[in-house]
N, C-alpha and C positions, 0 to 999 in steps of 0.2 A: 208569581206565575200568573200570566194573563190567560183568560179564558174566553172563548167565543162559542157559545152554544156547547157542542159535544167535542170540539176540537181545542186542545190546550197548547199554548205556545211553549216552546222549549224554556225550561227555567234557566235563569242566569244570562239570558241574552236579550239585549234591549234594542229594538228596532230603531233606525234613523228615519224620522218623518219630517217632511217639509210641508209647508202650507202652500197650496195651489189653488188657482181660480178655475171654476167651471164655467166656460163660455157657452155651453150648449143650452137648449131650452128645456132640457129635462134634468132631474136629479140624477147623480151618479151613486149607486148604492155601494155600501161597504163591501170590500172584498173583490173588487174587479180591476183587471189590469187597464191602465190608462196611458195614453200617449201624450207628449207635449204637442201643443199647436202654437203657431205664431199668431198672436193677437196683440196689436199695437197698444202699449200701456200696461200690459199684463205679462211680465217676463216668465212666469210659471203657469200658464194656462194649460189646462188638460182637457182631454176628451176621450170617450170611448171610440174605438175604431169603428169605422163603417163597414158593411159588407164588402169583402173583396178588397179592402184597403191593403196597401203594403204595411206591414207592421214594423214601422221604423220610429225612432225617437221615443222609445219606451221610457215612461216616467216612474212606473212602479205600480203598487197596489193600493187601492183606497183604504185607508185606515178607519174612515167614517163616512157617513153619507155626505156628499158634496152637493149642496143644493144648486139648482140651475141659477147661474148668474151670481154664485157665492163662493165662498172659500172653505176649504177643508184639508185635512191631513192625507198625505199619500207616503206610504212606506217606500223609501228609495234604496234601502240597504238593511238587511237583516231579516228576522222572522216575521211572517205575516199569515194571516188566514186569507184564503182565496177561494174562488169557485172553480171547479174542474169542468172542462168540456169533454170529459169522457173519463175512461179508467186511466189512472196515473199510478205507477209504481215508485216506491221509495227510491230516491236517487236519480229518478229521470229528470232530464233537462226539459224545461217548459218555456213556451213563449205565450204572447197574448194572441188570443184567436180572433179572426176577422171573418168568421163564417156565420152567415145569417142563423140566428137561433143561438149563437154562442159568442156574441160580440163582448169582448173583455173577459171571457172565461180563459183559463189557462189550458192549453193543449200541448201535446208532446212536440218538441222542437222539430221543425222541418227546415233543413238547411237550403236556403235560396240565395239569390244575389242581394237580398235586403233583409235576411234574418237577423233578428236580435233576440238574444236569449234572456228571458226575464229572470230565470233563477233555477233552482233545482228543488225536488219534492222532499220534504222531511218526513211527511206522513202521508201514506197512500190514500187514494180515493177509490172506492169501489164502483162508482157509476157517475154518469153525466149529472152535473148539477150539485155534486157533493161538495162540501167544504173540506179543505185540507191545509196542511201547513206547508208553506213554501219558504225557502231561504232566498230573498230577493238579492240578486247580484247581477245587475244588468251588464251585458257587453255584446259587441257585434261579433257574429260568427264568421269563420273563414268562409270565403265565397264558394258556392257550389261549382263543381267542375263543369 
């Protein structure tokens, strides 16, 4: 059973991690949702969303710190520990946040023309900034009416 501070991953389930490149000028901390970006020569480059960005091309949740200009693991399927952008209830579907102050934190899914669901909550969060367990299972949502 893996553990991250006070949040414990579900036993018997192993996440699928891939190694990705951080093309940004800042480190990306463990536990944040990241997006794929197109960078020549780096097929699996990732970044945090910018404020107001459309949250498309979800890659997963960082499984470790990914240094600026370096490589690190991203959970693309299975359980992970992530940061909440607010109160999240068990079973809630979440997406990567692109609101200033919550970049890369998980928020309750809002269906828009470009929504991508990151996964669903396995262990609830009580407040903004809490760590919680998510089951990463990325897919595009039906378009909003």
